[in-house]
N, C-alpha and C positions, 0 to 999 in steps of 0.2 A: 229560522234560517233553513234553506233548502239543503238537501244532502250534497249536490254538486258544489255549491258555494262553500259549505262547511268543510268538505273534503279538500277543496283547493286551498282554503285557509290553513288547514292542518298541515298539508303537504308543504306549502310555502313556508310556514313557521318552522317545520322540521328542517327544511333546507337551510334556512337562515341560521338555526341553532347549530347544525352540523358545520356550517362555514365558520362559525365562531370557535368551536372546540376542536376542529380538525387541525392537525399539525401543519405548519407552514412548510411548503416545499423550499428546498435550498435554492438560493438565488443563482448559483452557478453549479454546473455539473462537476463532479469530482474528476480529477485527471487520472483515469484508470488506463493502465497500459501493461504490456508485456515487457519485462526487463530481460534483455539478452546480453550474455557475455560475448564480447567481440572476438576473443581468442577461440572459444569453443563453439560458438553459435548455439549454445544451449540456453534454455530459459530458466530464470530464477523461479523456484518452485517451493511451496510451503506445504507442510502436512499438518493435520489436526493435532498431532502430538508435539508440535513445536520444532520439528526438524526442518532444516532448510538445505536444499540441494539444487543442482541444475539438472535438467532433463530435456529430451527432445521436445521442442515446442509443439503443443497440441491445442493451444487456445483455451484450455480449461480454466475454471475459476481459481484453481490453486496456483496458476501461473499468471494471474492478473493481479496487479498491485495498484491500489489507490495511493498516489503520491501527493502529499499535501504538506504545507508548511506548518510546523508545530510552534513551540515557544522560541527556539533559537536555530532550528534547522529543519530539514525535510524529513518526513516520516513516510514509511512504506507499510501500508496496511494490506494484508493479503485478503483478496475478495472471496476466497473459498473458506477461510478459517476466521476472518475478522481479527486476526492477531497481527502484531507489528514486528517488523524486523528489528532485532535486538542484538547487541554485542556485549552482554553483561559479563561474559567469561573471557574477556580479552581477545583471544584468537578464535574463539568458537562462536559461530553465528547461529542464532535460533530465532523463533518467533515466540513472543510472550503476549499475554493480554495487554492491550494498549493502555499506557498510563502516561504520566508526565516525566518519566525517567529520561535523563540525557543520553542514556545508552540506546535509546530508540530514535535519536535525532542524528541526522547525517548532513554533512556539507557536500553539495554536488557542484563540481566544477567541470566545465566542458572546454575542449579544444578540438583541433581538427582530427584527433584520434578517437574521440568519444567522450563519455562522461566518466569521471572518477568519483567514487562515493566513499567519503571518509567519515568514520564515526566520531562524533563530537566529544564523547566521553573518553574514548581510548586513544584517539588520534591515529588509528589504524584504518587501512583501506580495505574495502570489500574486494575479495579475490576469489577465483575459482580455478579448477583444473579440469582436465579431460575426463576424470573419473566422477565428475558431478559433485565433488566436495566444494562447499562454500565456507569461507572463513575470512578473518581479517588478519592482515599482516602489515608490517611497515610499508608505507606508501613508496611506490617506485613508478617508473614510466612503462612498466610492462603491459602488454596487451591483455593479460588476464585480469587486470584491474580496470579495464575499460568496458563500459556498458552502454546500451542504448535503451531508451524508454521514452 
């Protein structure tokens, strides 16, 4: 076998092998967006240490969230930390490593005033204030519980 033919055979075989063992691309792109509180116009932001707050929107990865459907509700995965929005401590909202916990699943309802985000485990709604604090409290029709994403 001549070198060019042998080389082409080896390269073709390697390409075929890499196609077999390469991970498959997802069939649909994730729904990555910025989550903005309608009352404050501040963006939901996550830090590597698990803190959640709102801040002036800057388009950074810590303000971008992959919103996808989990077992029973919507999950919010931070694109800067890869952690999920969680309400394990009732009124305190954090991010924790993504798992199958119901405290990481949220019911999202929408009306003409925006989206309301309710934690499935606690039954409380995601809320924020002008100081950048993010927490869950009893659901109400207040603008601080309305979000866009």
